[in-house]
N, C-alpha and C positions, 0 to 999 in steps of 0.2 A: 652634090656633096656639101655638107655644112662644115663650117670651121670647127665646131666643137666635136665632131665625130671624126675628122680627118687627123690622124695621129701619125705624122711623118717625123722621123728622126727623134722620137721620144718627146716631141712637143705636144702639149695639149691644146694649143691655140688660144690660151687665155692669159699668156704672159707669166710673169713670175719666174721663180727659179727653174733652171733647166740643167740637165746633166752636162757636165763639161764646161759650163759657163761660170764666169766670175773669177775673183781673185784666188790665187793658189794659197793654201794654208801656210802660215808661217812667214809670209812676205809682208813686211811693213814698209810703208812709204811715208815720206814727209815732203809733200810737194812744196816747192818754192817758186813763185812767179817772178821772173826776171823781165825787165823791159825788152821789148822786141828789138830795139836798136842795139842793145848789148848782146843779145843772142846772135843777131846778124853779124856783128863785128867779130865775135868769137868764132863763129862758123867759118868766116873767111880766113882766119888764122890757123885753126886746128880744131880738133875734137873739143866740143864745148865742155863736156864732163871733165876731161883731163885738164883743160885750162882753168876751170874753177878749182879743182883740187890743188894744182900747182900754186895758184894765187893765194889760197888759204894757207898753204904750208909756208909760203914766203912771207905773207903779211902778218900772220898771227903765230907763226912758229909751231903750227899743229903738225905733228908727225903721226904716222900710222902706228897702231899698237905693235909691240915687239913680235907677237905671234904671227903677224901678217908678213907674207913674202912680198917682195917688190912687185910681182905680177898681180897680186891680189890686194895690194894696198889701196887701190882705187875702188874696191867693191864695198 
């Protein structure tokens, strides 16, 4: 069997786009790299994402939009 003729799971064996792979439409990310020491310290205390959200709210007075419910304010 050659790689180019073996078509398992919808793959053509040549790389590139494949069905079901990749980022979902409509999802936008803005990655921020934090120092490893900071991430380690936050992980020991609580969930990193929630810690960052609470710190930004406290330090900068940033509040979620009015249409966000408290459960969804961190999304």
